[in-house]
C-alpha positions in Angstrom: 12.6 47.8 -9.9 9.8 50.2 -8.9 8.2 52.2 -11.6 8.7 56.1 -10.6 5.2 58.0 -10.3 4.6 60.8 -12.9 4.1 64.3 -11.7 0.5 63.7 -12.4 0.0 60.5 -10.7 2.1 61.7 -7.8 -0.3 64.8 -7.7 -3.5 62.6 -7.6 -2.3 60.9 -4.5 -1.8 64.4 -2.5 -3.9 65.5 0.0 -6.6 68.5 -0.5 -4.4 70.9 2.0 -1.2 69.7 -0.1 -3.1 70.2 -3.4 -4.5 73.8 -2.2 -0.6 74.9 -1.1 0.5 74.0 -4.6 -2.1 75.9 -6.3 -1.1 79.0 -4.0 2.5 78.7 -5.1 1.8 78.1 -8.5 -0.3 81.4 -8.6 2.6 83.5 -6.8 5.3 81.9 -9.5 3.3 83.5 -12.1 2.6 86.4 -10.5 6.1 87.1 -9.9 7.3 86.0 -13.2 5.1 88.3 -14.9 6.1 91.0 -12.6 10.0 90.6 -13.4 9.5 90.3 -17.1 9.5 86.3 -17.6 5.8 85.7 -18.0 6.6 84.0 -21.5 8.1 81.4 -19.4 6.1 78.4 -18.4 5.7 77.4 -14.5 5.8 73.5 -13.8 6.2 71.0 -10.8 8.7 68.3 -10.8 9.5 65.4 -8.8 13.1 66.3 -8.4 15.0 64.9 -5.0 18.0 66.9 -6.2 16.9 70.3 -6.7 14.4 72.9 -5.1 14.1 74.9 -8.4 15.4 74.7 -11.8 15.3 76.9 -14.7 15.5 76.1 -18.5 16.2 78.6 -21.0 15.9 76.4 -23.9 12.4 75.1 -22.8 11.7 78.6 -21.4 10.5 76.6 -18.1 10.9 77.4 -14.3 10.0 74.4 -12.4 9.9 73.8 -8.6 10.0 70.5 -6.8 6.9 69.3 -5.4 8.6 67.8 -2.3 10.4 71.0 -1.7 7.1 73.2 -1.9 5.4 70.9 0.4 8.3 70.9 2.9 9.1 74.4 3.1 7.4 77.9 4.1 6.2 80.5 1.7 9.4 82.9 2.2 11.9 80.0 1.5 9.8 79.1 -1.8 9.4 82.7 -3.0 13.2 83.1 -2.5 13.5 79.9 -4.8 11.2 81.3 -7.3 13.1 84.6 -7.3 16.3 82.7 -7.7 15.0 80.9 -10.8 13.7 84.3 -12.4 16.9 85.7 -12.0 18.3 82.8 -14.1 15.5 83.5 -16.6 16.5 87.1 -17.0 20.1 86.9 -17.4 20.3 83.4 -19.3 21.6 79.8 -18.0 25.1 80.6 -19.2 26.0 82.9 -16.4 25.3 80.1 -13.6 25.9 81.7 -10.3 28.4 84.3 -11.2 28.5 87.9 -11.0 25.8 88.9 -13.8 23.6 86.6 -12.1 24.2 87.5 -8.6 23.8 91.2 -9.6 20.1 90.2 -10.8 19.4 88.1 -7.9 20.4 91.1 -5.5 18.1 93.2 -7.5 15.1 90.9 -7.4 15.5 90.3 -3.5 17.0 86.9 -3.5 18.4 86.0 0.1 21.7 84.3 0.1 22.3 80.9 1.4 25.3 79.0 2.5 24.5 77.0 -0.9 25.2 79.4 -3.2 28.2 79.1 -5.1 30.1 82.0 -6.5 
């Protein structure tokens, strides 16, 4: 069984261009988090293959998948950041129900077929 790379070791193997993109997205995420009142949350990258973004209210962390960021354009990434900010604002207990949907719309999140009601 192969040992899975940590975020730090995975990051160290990336190209300079990929590292620059990650730094640019981190800066954007922090700016948006501050703008929308969740600047007290931490921003991190993760290695998930199952999610593009994740918000944890308990650890007050918004996390984006490195793979997702490297494979997608700025508009899709920004939409995902805003999606997670909506979760951070209303609380995880609301899932993707009406309270979250209203906040997401207010923040300018665009809808995809993957969103559940």
